[in-house]
N, C-alpha and C positions, 0 to 999 in steps of 0.2 A: 435215103439214112439208108435204105439196103445196097447201094453200092458200098460204102463204110464197115456194111454187117459184111461183106462181100471181100474186105479189102485185110478186112480184122483174117478173116476165115483164114484166106491164103494166105498173109505171114506167120499166123500158127501153120501151118500145115509150112512150108518152108522151117519155120523154126527149129523144128518139129523133128528136119529129116537132117538140118546141122547142128542133134543135140542142143538144141538150149533151152528144154523143160517147162524153166519160170515160165519164159517169156510165150514160148507156142501156147501154157496154159493161160495166163492173164489176155493173150490176143482172142482168144480160145470164150476166152470171159466177157469182155469188150465184144465177140462177136455177134452172138446170143444177147446179150441185152437189148443191143442193136437191131439183128432182126426182131424180138419183142414187143419193144416199141414199137419196131414199124409196121410187123403184126396187127397189135392192135390202130394206130390211124387209121392204116388199112380195111378193118372190118368200118372202126366208128365213119370216115369217109361216105362208104357204097349201104348203112347206115344211111346218114345223115340225108345222102341224093337221095334215095330211094322216098323216106319221108317227105323231104321237098315237093318233090314229082307227083306222090301223090293230095296234095294240096292243094 
């Protein structure tokens, strides 16, 4: 999932360089959403692993 966030971020950067503002904003928004979902799932996985090992 982090890979897709980086891909959309790169698409946003390339689109902004070439002047495609609407596409750049959309790609950056998608990248931000994917990164937030990735971060939430990563934290949940770490917490689950810590709880699981303490049992």
